[in-house]
C-alpha positions as CSV (number, residue, x, y, z in Angstrom):
1,M,-3.3,12.7,48.4
2,S,-3.7,10.2,45.7
3,T,-5.7,12.8,43.7
4,E,-2.9,15.4,44.0
5,V,-0.3,12.8,43.0
6,S,-2.3,11.7,39.9
7,Q,-2.8,15.3,38.9
8,G,1.0,15.9,39.1
9,L,1.9,12.9,37.0
10,P,2.6,13.5,33.3
11,R,0.2,12.1,30.7
12,P,1.5,8.9,29.2
13,Q,3.2,9.6,25.8
14,R,1.6,7.9,22.8
15,T,4.0,6.0,20.6
16,I,4.0,5.8,16.8
17,S,2.8,2.2,17.1
18,D,-0.2,3.5,19.1
19,E,-1.1,5.9,16.3
20,F,-0.8,3.2,13.7
21,R,-3.0,0.9,15.7
22,E,-5.7,3.6,16.1
23,L,-5.6,4.4,12.4
24,Q,-6.0,0.8,11.5
25,H,-8.8,0.5,14.0
26,I,-10.7,3.3,12.3
27,V,-10.4,1.6,8.9
28,N,-11.4,-1.8,10.4
29,L,-14.4,-0.2,12.1
30,F,-15.6,1.4,8.9
31,Q,-15.1,-1.9,7.0
32,H,-17.1,-3.7,9.7
33,Q,-20.0,-1.2,9.4
34,L,-20.1,-1.8,5.6
35,D,-20.0,-5.6,6.0
36,A,-22.8,-5.6,8.5
37,P,-26.3,-6.6,7.4
38,H,-27.9,-3.8,5.5
39,G,-24.6,-1.9,5.9
40,T,-24.5,-0.7,2.3
41,V,-28.2,0.2,2.2
42,G,-27.6,2.0,5.5
43,L,-25.1,4.4,4.1
44,H,-25.6,8.1,5.0
45,P,-28.1,9.7,4.5
46,F,-30.1,6.5,4.9
47,G,-28.6,5.1,8.1
48,P,-25.9,4.7,10.7
49,V,-22.8,4.7,8.6
50,N,-21.8,8.4,8.7
51,V,-19.3,9.0,5.9
52,A,-18.4,12.5,7.0
53,G,-17.7,11.3,10.6
54,A,-15.5,8.5,9.4
55,K,-13.5,10.8,7.1
56,M,-13.0,13.3,10.0
57,A,-11.8,10.6,12.3
58,F,-9.4,9.3,9.7
59,T,-8.0,12.8,9.0
60,Q,-7.4,13.4,12.7
61,A,-5.6,10.1,13.1
62,C,-3.4,10.8,10.1
63,R,-2.5,14.2,11.6
64,R,-1.5,12.6,15.0
65,L,0.6,10.0,13.2
66,R,2.3,12.7,11.2
67,E,3.1,14.6,14.4
68,A,4.5,11.5,16.0
69,L,6.7,10.8,13.1
70,T,8.0,14.4,13.1
71,S,8.7,14.2,16.8
72,Y,10.6,11.0,16.4
73,R,12.7,12.5,13.6
74,G,13.4,15.6,15.7
75,T,14.5,13.7,18.9
76,A,16.0,10.3,18.4
77,L,17.3,10.5,14.9
78,E,18.7,14.0,15.1
79,S,20.5,13.2,18.4
80,W,22.0,10.1,16.9
81,G,23.1,12.1,13.9
82,R,24.9,14.6,16.2
83,L,26.7,11.8,17.9
84,I,27.8,10.3,14.7
85,S,29.0,13.7,13.4
86,K,31.1,14.1,16.6
87,Q,32.7,10.7,16.1
88,S,33.5,11.6,12.5
89,E,35.1,14.9,13.5
90,G,37.6,13.1,15.8
91,G,35.9,13.8,19.1
92,G,35.9,10.1,19.8
93,L,33.5,8.0,21.8
94,P,34.1,5.2,24.3
95,D,33.8,1.8,22.9
96,S,30.9,1.0,25.1
97,S,29.0,4.2,24.0
98,L,29.8,3.4,20.3
99,A,28.4,-0.1,20.7
100,V,25.3,1.2,22.3
101,L,24.9,3.8,19.5
102,T,25.4,1.2,16.8
103,H,22.8,-1.0,18.4
104,K,20.3,1.9,18.6
105,V,20.9,2.9,15.0
106,T,20.4,-0.7,13.8
107,A,17.2,-1.0,15.9
108,A,16.0,2.3,14.5
109,G,16.7,1.3,11.0
110,Q,14.7,-1.9,11.5
111,E,11.9,0.0,13.1
112,L,11.8,2.5,10.2
113,N,11.6,-0.3,7.7
114,E,8.7,-1.8,9.7
115,M,7.1,1.6,9.8
116,R,7.5,1.9,6.0
117,R,5.9,-1.5,5.6
118,V,3.0,-0.6,7.8
119,V,2.5,2.8,6.1
120,D,2.4,1.1,2.7
121,T,-0.2,-1.4,4.0
122,L,-2.2,1.3,5.6
123,H,-2.2,3.3,2.4
124,E,-3.5,0.2,0.5
125,D,-6.2,-0.3,3.1
126,A,-7.2,3.4,2.9
127,S,-7.5,3.1,-0.9
128,K,-9.5,-0.1,-0.6
129,C,-11.7,1.6,1.9
130,G,-12.4,4.5,-0.5
131,N,-13.2,2.1,-3.3
132,I,-15.5,0.1,-1.1
133,L,-17.2,3.3,0.0
134,T,-17.8,4.4,-3.6
135,E,-19.1,1.0,-4.7
136,A,-21.2,0.5,-1.6
137,A,-22.8,3.9,-2.1
138,A,-23.6,3.0,-5.7
139,D,-25.2,-0.2,-4.5
140,A,-27.2,1.6,-1.9
141,I,-28.6,4.0,-4.6
142,S,-29.3,1.1,-6.9
143,K,-31.3,-0.7,-4.2
144,A,-33.2,2.5,-3.3
145,L,-34.2,3.0,-6.9
146,A,-35.2,-0.6,-7.4
147,I,-37.4,-0.5,-4.3
148,G,-38.8,2.9,-4.3
149,G,-38.4,4.2,-7.8
150,L,-37.5,7.8,-8.5
151,G,-39.2,9.6,-5.7
152,G,-38.1,13.1,-4.6
153,Q,-35.3,11.9,-2.3
154,Q,-34.1,9.2,-4.7
155,A,-34.0,11.6,-7.6
156,Q,-31.9,14.1,-5.7
157,L,-29.7,11.3,-4.5
158,L,-29.0,10.3,-8.2
159,V,-28.3,14.0,-9.1
160,E,-25.7,14.2,-6.3
161,R,-24.2,10.9,-7.4
162,L,-23.7,12.1,-10.9
163,K,-22.0,15.3,-9.7
164,S,-19.7,13.2,-7.5
165,M,-18.9,11.0,-10.4
166,A,-18.1,13.9,-12.6
167,K,-15.5,15.2,-10.1
168,R,-13.9,11.8,-9.8
169,L,-13.6,11.4,-13.6
170,G,-12.4,14.9,-14.2
171,L,-15.5,16.1,-16.1
172,A,-17.3,19.4,-15.7
173,H,-20.9,19.2,-14.5
174,Y,-23.9,21.5,-14.8
175,T,-27.5,21.2,-13.6
176,D,-30.7,22.8,-14.9
177,T,-34.1,22.3,-13.3
178,Q,-37.3,22.9,-15.1
179,T,-41.0,22.2,-14.3
180,H,-43.4,21.1,-17.0
181,M,-46.9,19.9,-16.4
182,E,-46.4,19.5,-12.6
183,E,-43.3,17.4,-13.1
184,T,-39.9,18.6,-12.1
185,V,-37.0,17.4,-14.3
186,T,-33.4,18.0,-13.4
187,T,-30.9,17.8,-16.3
188,V,-27.3,17.0,-15.2
189,T,-24.8,17.7,-17.9
190,L,-21.4,15.9,-17.8
191,A,-18.9,17.6,-20.2
192,G,-15.4,16.8,-21.3
193,S,-13.3,18.2,-24.1
194,I,-15.3,16.5,-26.8
195,I,-18.1,14.5,-25.2
196,V,-21.3,15.9,-23.6
197,I,-23.6,13.6,-21.6
198,D,-27.1,14.9,-20.7
199,V,-29.1,12.9,-18.1
200,D,-32.7,13.9,-17.5
201,I,-34.0,12.9,-14.0
202,G,-37.7,13.3,-13.2
203,N,-40.0,11.8,-10.7
204,S,-40.3,8.4,-12.3
205,I,-38.1,5.8,-14.0
206,A,-40.0,6.4,-17.3
207,S,-38.9,10.1,-17.3
208,L,-35.2,9.1,-17.4
209,K,-33.4,10.1,-20.6
210,V,-29.7,10.0,-21.7
211,K,-28.1,11.6,-24.7
212,V,-24.5,11.5,-25.7
213,S,-23.3,14.2,-28.1
214,Y,-19.9,15.4,-29.3
215,V,-18.3,18.8,-29.8
216,S,-16.5,17.5,-32.9
217,D,-18.2,16.3,-36.1
218,M,-19.0,12.8,-34.8
219,D,-22.4,11.6,-35.6
220,H,-24.9,11.0,-32.8
221,D,-25.5,7.2,-32.2
222,E,-28.7,6.4,-30.4
223,R,-27.3,2.9,-29.5
224,I,-25.0,4.5,-26.9
225,D,-27.9,6.4,-25.4
226,A,-30.0,3.2,-25.2
227,L,-27.1,1.3,-23.6
228,M,-26.7,3.9,-20.9
229,L,-30.4,4.2,-20.4
230,D,-30.8,0.5,-20.0
231,R,-28.3,0.6,-17.1
232,L,-30.4,3.3,-15.4
233,H,-33.7,1.5,-16.0
234,A,-32.2,-1.5,-14.4
235,A,-31.1,0.6,-11.4
236,D,-27.5,-0.4,-12.2
237,I,-25.6,2.7,-11.0
238,R,-22.2,1.0,-11.1
239,G,-22.8,-0.3,-14.6
240,F,-23.9,3.2,-15.7
241,E,-20.8,4.8,-14.2
242,A,-18.6,2.2,-15.9
243,L,-20.0,3.3,-19.3
244,V,-19.5,7.0,-18.4
245,E,-15.9,6.2,-17.3
246,E,-15.2,4.6,-20.7
247,M,-16.5,7.7,-22.5
248,A,-14.4,9.9,-20.1
249,E,-11.3,7.9,-20.9
250,L,-11.8,8.3,-24.6
251,D,-12.2,12.0,-24.1
252,R,-9.1,12.3,-21.9
253,L,-6.9,10.3,-24.4
254,T,-8.2,12.5,-27.2
255,K,-7.2,15.6,-25.3
256,E,-3.8,14.3,-24.3
257,Q,-2.9,12.8,-27.7
258,S,-4.2,15.7,-29.9
259,P,-4.6,15.8,-32.9
260,V,-5.5,12.1,-32.8
261,S,-9.2,11.4,-31.8
262,F,-9.7,8.2,-30.0
263,I,-13.5,8.6,-30.3
264,H,-13.2,8.9,-34.0
265,N,-11.0,5.8,-34.2
266,T,-13.4,3.9,-32.0
267,F,-16.2,4.7,-34.4
268,A,-13.9,3.7,-37.3
269,I,-13.4,0.3,-35.8
270,V,-17.2,0.0,-35.4
271,A,-17.6,0.8,-39.0
272,T,-14.9,-1.6,-40.0
273,L,-16.4,-4.6,-38.1
274,A,-19.8,-3.8,-39.7
275,E,-18.3,-3.8,-43.2
276,V,-16.5,-7.1,-42.5
277,Q,-19.7,-8.6,-41.3
278,A,-21.6,-7.4,-44.4
279,R,-19.0,-8.9,-46.7
280,E,-19.0,-12.2,-44.8
281,L,-22.8,-12.4,-44.8
282,S,-22.8,-11.8,-48.6
283,A,-20.2,-14.6,-49.1
284,L,-22.3,-16.9,-46.9
285,G,-25.4,-16.4,-49.0
286,G,-27.1,-14.3,-46.3
287,D,-27.1,-17.1,-43.7
288,S,-26.4,-15.0,-40.6
289,K,-26.4,-18.1,-38.4
290,Q,-23.1,-19.2,-40.1
291,L,-21.3,-16.0,-39.0
292,L,-20.6,-17.9,-35.7
293,R,-19.3,-20.9,-37.6
294,H,-17.2,-19.6,-40.5
295,G,-17.1,-15.8,-40.1
296,S,-15.5,-13.4,-37.7
297,G,-18.5,-13.3,-35.4
298,I,-21.4,-11.0,-35.1
299,A,-20.5,-7.3,-34.7
300,L,-22.7,-5.8,-31.9
301,P,-21.3,-2.3,-31.3
302,H,-22.5,-0.5,-28.2
303,A,-24.4,-3.6,-27.0
304,R,-22.3,-4.3,-23.9
305,H,-19.7,-1.4,-23.9
306,V,-19.2,2.0,-25.4
307,G,-17.5,1.1,-28.6
308,P,-17.1,-2.1,-30.6
309,S,-18.0,-5.6,-29.3
310,L,-17.8,-8.9,-31.2
311,L,-19.8,-12.0,-30.4
312,Y,-17.4,-14.7,-31.7
313,F,-18.7,-17.9,-30.0
314,M,-22.0,-19.1,-28.8
315,P,-22.4,-22.6,-27.1
316,S,-23.7,-25.1,-29.7
317,A,-26.9,-26.0,-27.7
318,I,-27.8,-22.3,-27.6
319,R,-26.9,-21.6,-31.2
320,H,-29.1,-24.4,-32.5
321,G,-31.9,-23.4,-30.1
322,L,-32.2,-19.9,-31.5
323,M,-34.3,-19.3,-34.6
324,A,-32.7,-17.9,-37.8
325,A,-34.8,-14.8,-37.3
326,D,-33.0,-14.1,-34.0
327,F,-29.6,-14.0,-35.7
328,A,-31.0,-11.9,-38.6
329,D,-32.3,-9.4,-36.1
330,M,-28.9,-9.2,-34.4
331,V,-27.1,-8.6,-37.6
332,R,-29.6,-6.1,-39.0
333,L,-30.2,-4.1,-35.8
334,H,-26.7,-4.5,-34.3
335,S,-28.3,-5.0,-30.9
336,L,-29.5,-7.7,-28.6
337,S,-33.2,-8.6,-28.5
338,E,-34.9,-9.7,-25.3
339,R,-34.5,-13.3,-26.3
340,T,-30.8,-13.1,-27.2
341,R,-30.1,-10.8,-24.2
342,A,-30.9,-13.7,-21.9
343,V,-28.2,-16.0,-23.4
344,A,-25.6,-13.2,-23.9
345,P,-23.8,-14.0,-20.6
346,L,-23.2,-17.6,-21.7
347,C,-21.4,-16.5,-24.9
348,H,-17.9,-15.4,-25.7
349,W,-17.1,-11.8,-26.6
350,L,-14.3,-9.6,-27.8
351,S,-14.5,-6.0,-26.5
352,F,-12.1,-3.5,-28.1
353,S,-10.4,-0.7,-26.1
354,W,-7.1,1.2,-26.0
355,E,-4.2,1.0,-23.7
356,P,-0.6,2.3,-23.5
357,S,2.1,0.5,-25.4
358,D,5.9,0.6,-25.6
359,S,5.7,0.8,-29.4
360,R,4.1,3.5,-31.5
361,H,1.0,2.8,-33.6
362,G,-0.8,4.7,-36.3
363,F,-4.2,6.2,-35.9
364,L,-6.6,7.4,-38.6
365,S,-7.5,11.0,-39.0
366,A,-11.1,12.2,-39.5
367,Q,-10.6,12.1,-43.2
368,S,-10.3,8.3,-43.1
369,P,-13.6,7.0,-41.7
370,K,-12.8,3.3,-41.9
371,Y,-10.0,0.8,-41.7
372,C,-11.8,-1.6,-44.1
373,L,-12.7,-0.2,-47.5
374,P,-15.8,-1.2,-49.3
375,T,-15.6,-2.3,-52.9
376,D,-17.1,0.9,-54.2
377,Y,-14.6,3.1,-52.2
378,M,-11.2,3.1,-53.9
379,A,-8.2,4.6,-52.2
380,E,-4.8,4.6,-54.0
381,D,-1.5,4.2,-52.2
382,S,0.0,7.6,-51.2
383,E,2.8,8.9,-49.1
384,S,0.6,8.8,-46.0
385,H,-1.1,5.4,-46.5
386,H,-1.4,2.3,-48.6
387,V,-4.2,-0.2,-49.3
388,V,-3.5,-3.8,-48.3
389,R,-5.5,-6.9,-49.4
390,V,-6.1,-9.6,-46.8
391,H,-7.5,-13.0,-47.6
392,H,-10.1,-14.2,-45.0
393,P,-8.7,-17.4,-43.3
394,G,-12.2,-18.8,-42.6
395,I,-14.2,-18.1,-45.8
396,S,-12.5,-19.2,-49.0
397,G,-12.3,-16.7,-51.7
398,L,-13.2,-13.7,-49.6
399,D,-10.7,-10.7,-49.8
400,M,-10.7,-7.6,-47.7
401,Q,-9.1,-4.2,-48.3
402,F,-7.6,-2.4,-45.4
403,L,-6.2,1.1,-45.0
404,E,-2.8,1.1,-43.4
405,L,-0.7,4.2,-42.5
406,T,2.7,4.5,-44.0
407,A,5.2,4.7,-41.1
408,P,7.9,7.5,-41.1
409,E,11.4,6.4,-42.1
410,S,12.5,6.0,-38.4
411,V,9.5,3.8,-37.6
412,P,9.7,0.2,-39.0
413,K,6.6,-1.5,-40.2
414,T,6.3,-3.3,-36.9
415,G,5.4,0.0,-35.4
416,K,8.4,0.1,-33.1
417,P,10.6,3.3,-33.4
418,V,14.3,3.1,-33.9
419,D,14.8,5.9,-31.5
420,D,12.7,8.4,-29.6
421,S,13.0,11.1,-32.2
422,I,10.5,10.5,-34.9
423,T,11.0,12.9,-37.8
424,Q,8.6,14.3,-40.3
425,A,9.2,11.9,-43.2
426,S,6.2,10.8,-45.3
427,V,3.4,11.2,-42.7
428,D,2.6,13.5,-39.8
429,S,4.4,12.0,-36.8
430,G,1.5,13.1,-34.6
431,A,-0.5,10.2,-35.9
432,W,2.0,7.8,-34.3
433,I,1.4,7.6,-30.6
434,P,2.2,5.0,-27.8
435,Y,-1.2,3.4,-27.7
436,C,-2.5,0.3,-29.3
437,M,-5.9,-1.4,-29.8
438,V,-6.6,-4.3,-27.5
439,A,-9.2,-7.0,-27.7
440,R,-10.3,-8.2,-24.2
441,L,-11.9,-11.6,-23.9
442,E,-15.1,-11.9,-21.9
443,P,-14.9,-14.3,-20.2
444,T,-11.2,-15.1,-20.1
445,M,-10.3,-18.3,-21.9
446,P,-8.0,-21.2,-20.8
447,A,-6.0,-21.9,-23.9
448,S,-3.3,-24.4,-24.9
449,A,0.3,-23.4,-25.7
450,L,-0.4,-24.1,-29.3
451,T,-3.3,-21.6,-29.3
452,V,-1.2,-19.0,-27.7
453,R,1.6,-19.4,-30.2
454,A,-0.9,-19.3,-33.1
455,I,-2.3,-16.0,-31.8
456,M,1.1,-14.5,-31.5
457,A,1.9,-15.6,-35.1
458,A,-1.5,-14.1,-36.2
459,I,-0.8,-10.7,-34.7
460,Q,2.8,-10.9,-35.9
461,V,4.6,-10.7,-32.6
462,D,8.4,-11.2,-32.9
463,T,9.2,-14.2,-30.7
464,S,12.7,-14.8,-32.1
465,A,14.3,-13.6,-28.9
466,L,12.1,-15.9,-26.7
467,G,12.8,-19.5,-25.9
468,P,10.4,-22.3,-27.0
469,D,9.0,-22.4,-23.5
470,Q,8.8,-18.6,-22.9
471,S,6.7,-17.5,-25.9
472,A,3.4,-17.5,-24.1
473,G,3.9,-14.1,-22.6
474,V,3.8,-10.8,-24.6
475,G,0.8,-9.7,-22.5
476,L,-1.7,-12.3,-23.7
477,A,-2.1,-14.1,-20.4
478,H,-2.3,-12.9,-16.9
479,D,-0.7,-16.1,-15.4
480,S,2.2,-16.7,-17.9
481,P,4.9,-19.0,-16.4
482,R,8.5,-18.7,-17.4
483,L,8.8,-22.3,-18.3
484,L,6.3,-24.6,-20.0
485,E,6.5,-27.3,-17.3
486,N,5.5,-24.7,-14.7
487,A,2.2,-24.0,-16.6
488,P,-1.1,-25.4,-15.3
489,T,-3.0,-27.9,-17.4
490,L,-6.0,-27.1,-19.6
491,E,-7.9,-30.0,-17.9
492,G,-7.3,-28.4,-14.5
493,L,-8.2,-24.9,-15.6
494,V,-11.5,-26.0,-17.3
495,R,-12.4,-28.2,-14.3
496,G,-11.8,-25.2,-12.0
497,E,-14.1,-23.0,-14.1
498,C,-16.8,-25.7,-14.1
499,A,-16.5,-26.0,-10.3
500,K,-17.1,-22.2,-10.0
501,T,-20.2,-22.2,-12.1
502,A,-21.8,-25.5,-11.3
503,N,-20.7,-25.8,-7.7
504,T,-19.4,-29.3,-8.3
505,S,-16.0,-30.9,-8.6
506,G,-17.1,-34.4,-9.6
507,E,-16.4,-35.9,-13.0
508,K,-19.2,-37.2,-15.2
509,V,-16.5,-38.9,-17.3
510,E,-13.4,-40.8,-16.1
511,M,-10.5,-38.6,-17.3
512,G,-7.0,-39.7,-17.9
513,P,-4.0,-37.8,-16.4
514,P,-3.9,-34.1,-17.5
515,Q,-1.5,-33.6,-20.4
516,I,-2.2,-30.2,-22.1
517,R,-0.2,-27.3,-20.7
518,A,-2.3,-24.1,-20.9
519,W,-2.7,-20.4,-19.9
520,T,-5.6,-18.2,-19.3
521,I,-5.9,-15.6,-22.1
522,C,-7.4,-12.3,-21.0
523,R,-6.3,-9.8,-23.7
524,I,-4.9,-9.7,-27.2
525,P,-3.0,-6.6,-28.5
526,L,-3.9,-6.0,-32.1
527,Y,-1.1,-4.3,-34.0
528,R,-3.2,-4.1,-37.2
529,P,-7.1,-4.0,-37.4
530,Q,-7.0,-6.9,-39.9
531,N,-5.5,-9.2,-37.2
532,V,-9.1,-9.8,-36.0
533,L,-9.8,-11.9,-39.1
534,A,-7.0,-14.4,-38.2
535,V,-7.5,-14.3,-34.4
536,V,-11.2,-15.1,-34.2
537,P,-11.0,-18.6,-35.8
538,I,-8.2,-19.5,-33.4
539,L,-10.2,-18.5,-30.4
540,R,-13.3,-20.2,-31.7
541,R,-11.5,-23.5,-32.1
542,Q,-10.2,-23.4,-28.5
543,A,-13.7,-22.4,-27.2
544,I,-15.3,-25.4,-28.9
545,F,-12.7,-27.8,-27.5
546,N,-13.1,-26.3,-24.0
547,S,-16.9,-26.9,-24.3
548,L,-16.2,-30.5,-25.1
549,L,-13.8,-30.8,-22.2
550,A,-16.1,-29.1,-19.8
551,S,-18.9,-31.5,-20.6
552,C,-16.8,-34.2,-18.9
553,Y,-17.3,-32.4,-15.6
554,T,-20.7,-30.7,-15.8
555,D,-23.1,-32.1,-18.4
556,A,-26.1,-34.1,-17.1
557,V,-28.0,-35.8,-19.9
558,D,-31.5,-37.2,-19.2
559,S,-31.6,-40.9,-20.0
560,E,-33.6,-43.8,-18.6
561,L,-30.6,-46.0,-18.8
562,P,-27.5,-44.1,-17.6
563,L,-24.1,-45.4,-18.7
564,T,-21.9,-47.1,-16.2
565,G,-18.7,-45.7,-17.5
566,V,-17.1,-43.3,-20.0
567,S,-13.3,-43.0,-20.2
568,A,-11.5,-40.1,-21.9
569,R,-7.9,-39.1,-22.6
570,T,-6.4,-36.0,-24.1
571,H,-3.1,-35.6,-26.0
572,A,-0.3,-33.2,-25.3
573,N,0.9,-33.2,-28.9
574,D,-2.6,-32.5,-30.3
575,P,-4.5,-30.3,-27.8
576,F,-7.7,-30.4,-29.9
577,R,-8.3,-34.2,-29.7
578,I,-10.1,-36.4,-27.2
579,D,-10.1,-40.2,-27.3
580,L,-13.1,-41.8,-25.7
581,V,-14.2,-45.3,-24.7
582,F,-17.9,-45.8,-24.0
583,N,-19.0,-48.8,-22.0
584,N,-22.1,-50.4,-23.5
585,K,-22.9,-52.1,-20.2
586,Q,-26.2,-50.5,-19.0
587,L,-28.4,-50.8,-16.0
588,D,-32.0,-51.7,-16.5
589,K,-34.8,-50.2,-14.3
590,D,-34.2,-52.9,-11.7
591,G,-30.5,-52.1,-11.4
592,D,-29.3,-55.3,-13.2
593,I,-26.6,-55.1,-15.8
594,R,-27.8,-55.5,-19.4
595,I,-25.5,-56.0,-22.4
596,E,-26.6,-54.8,-25.8
597,S,-27.0,-57.4,-28.5
598,G,-24.1,-57.8,-30.9
599,G,-21.5,-58.7,-28.2
600,V,-19.7,-55.4,-28.4
601,V,-18.9,-54.3,-24.9
602,D,-16.9,-51.1,-25.5
603,Q,-17.1,-48.5,-28.3
604,G,-14.0,-46.4,-29.1
605,V,-14.3,-42.9,-30.5
606,V,-11.9,-40.2,-31.5
607,L,-13.1,-36.6,-31.4
608,R,-11.2,-33.8,-33.0
609,V,-12.0,-30.1,-33.6
610,I,-11.2,-29.3,-37.3
611,E,-8.8,-26.3,-37.6
612,T,-10.3,-24.5,-40.6
613,T,-14.1,-24.7,-39.8
614,G,-14.2,-25.4,-36.0
615,E,-16.4,-28.5,-36.7
616,V,-16.2,-31.5,-34.4
617,A,-15.4,-34.7,-36.4
618,A,-15.7,-38.2,-35.0
619,W,-14.1,-41.5,-35.9
620,I,-15.1,-44.9,-34.5
621,H,-12.5,-47.6,-33.7
622,Q,-13.9,-50.1,-36.3
623,S,-13.2,-47.6,-39.1
624,L,-9.7,-47.0,-37.7
625,G,-8.9,-50.7,-38.0
626,I,-8.8,-51.3,-34.2
627,A,-10.5,-54.3,-32.7
628,S,-12.2,-54.2,-29.4
629,T,-9.6,-55.0,-26.7
630,E,-9.3,-54.4,-23.0
631,E,-6.8,-51.6,-23.8
632,L,-9.0,-49.9,-26.3
633,L,-8.1,-46.4,-25.0
634,A,-4.4,-47.1,-25.4
635,A,-5.0,-48.6,-28.9
636,L,-6.8,-45.3,-29.9
637,G,-3.9,-43.3,-28.6
638,S,-1.5,-45.2,-30.9
639,I,-3.2,-43.6,-33.9
640,A,-1.1,-40.5,-34.9
641,T,-3.0,-37.3,-35.4
642,T,-1.2,-36.8,-38.8
643,A,-2.3,-40.2,-40.0
644,T,-4.4,-40.4,-43.1
645,T,-7.0,-42.4,-41.2
646,L,-7.9,-39.2,-39.2
647,C,-9.0,-37.2,-42.2
648,K,-12.4,-35.6,-42.3
649,S,-13.6,-37.6,-45.2
650,M,-13.3,-40.8,-43.2
651,A,-15.1,-39.5,-40.2
652,H,-18.5,-41.1,-39.2
653,P,-21.1,-38.6,-40.6
654,K,-23.9,-39.3,-38.1
655,L,-21.7,-39.4,-35.0
656,S,-19.9,-36.3,-36.2
657,K,-23.2,-34.4,-36.6
658,V,-24.2,-35.4,-33.0
659,A,-20.8,-34.3,-31.6
660,D,-20.9,-31.0,-33.6
661,I,-24.4,-30.1,-32.6
662,S,-24.2,-31.0,-28.9
663,H,-20.5,-30.4,-28.0
664,S,-21.3,-32.8,-25.2
665,I,-19.6,-36.1,-24.5
666,P,-22.4,-37.5,-22.3
667,A,-24.9,-36.7,-25.1
668,I,-22.7,-38.6,-27.5
669,A,-22.7,-41.5,-25.1
670,V,-26.5,-41.6,-24.9
671,W,-26.7,-41.5,-28.7
672,L,-24.3,-44.4,-29.0
673,A,-26.3,-46.4,-26.5
674,S,-29.5,-46.0,-28.6
675,H,-27.7,-46.3,-32.0
676,P,-25.2,-49.2,-31.8
677,L,-22.6,-48.9,-34.6
């Protein structure tokens, strides 16, 4: 009897919420499989995570959810709509029925809003799931190549991965397999409108080859081939795909913004940076080591990315530890040696790329190979362009010549159009497109408000419509607050970065209360190529000060007699100055306090990063006319930054040299302990 009754009962109807929960369960299950030990290595075809099965289950769940939503619309919503229409036609409804209907409509509206929120969340989860799958598969291939090399299965897996990447990036792909001397080599060709990337995959890592060529008249550059090949030799599939994606983006932009060639302009920037470097090196007497002190950095195109990269700051300890030959090799070969490659992640870089912009910017044609003109290449002003002379802010007496497009009459010199219709005036309007060159900082840099405003002035951003506390925006920082008092502090940002890298939050130096408001700079739009000359010294000065500040949290200096206390204080009105008091009380090997001869207990020092050169200058409290007091730190703070006593000529030469070489406050303390002033 019970069986017959159960057979006659209708199947329970699944609700929309049930379908949502099942769909979310599928996503969570797949995520759990990827997060499990050996989950990424176990991706199909290696192990238990079956991508095809997960995709099928996800598709079926989406179909059931779509059917449930359609049914809901066809039953409840349409019936309520008919009732409302009847009411509007004068048919009338009892007050009780109208109240019930109103309640149902309100509840339905709330439920639909909740459904919309859940759908949006589910869509984000599905996108994240797809990204996780793509990255995890790349990691799995990388691990397989690193462990087993390019065997038969791994080689075929890499071939399939390249094909999949081509589809994802919108590139055509072709394969050709040939056998030579008992070795099978498969060539995968990735082709765009202009670029062609050939990857040869054999039975060993040594047989891998990469060549990038162009349909246009662009010259072949072996450095790009070497950069991509290095990624494959290191079994870094994700890194290799990132480089191909950069090339594909240049190809896509060139196709969309014809007749402008982004690949040509990328190479023009590379040539410009090389020309600037050559002139700076000549002005510095061939001392390539000084390019990181006075110049605009070392141009290393295709060393980290496809396109131009600039090494503009190297930590002082590393810079003084490298031989002059290492710097000469970098400048001459435009690449990183094995020795310099090891320290590259510790340096600061600018990498140049393109991104959409609200204003229109001029791009060079193939007839203009460079932005910066060498002395033996003269170009007179014409209707389409003019030559501008720019004085180098860091190297006295060095002038540059840059080629600058002449804007049409409806486009002001700022690059912003008066209206959307740009007429043919004195230059082809096709050269003015809504893209600009952007310098991305690697790593991002905490910077004071003074630095942000200086960069905005250097790139000639119009801030007249912004308030004094709102001018830190304009796309420079990714955490720009609306008001200055809402900004974080430089001390807090630097300390947070140190805690990430050193896994410590303790202070080596007793710091005063944070005072410098700051932002984290991640990108700098460059409205003119010559902006780089003015921007790099500003960034370098901030990087030097940050290294000094970071030493208060992370530096550990070997010393038999460690100092018992170092106090430091920063200044809000001068964010490149640190006042220090070093306690000359020391502990001997037995732990007893020992006071140095001379009776001076504390030593006061003022450190400041010089604006023009980026050097660190040091003044001692005796030369500043301050006697040793219990409030020595406060007495130092009373000295105004603009005072004549804080001029470089009155700085202590030996102490300044120690500070400039080390960029380390604990190292200065140890030197003072062994060299009483």
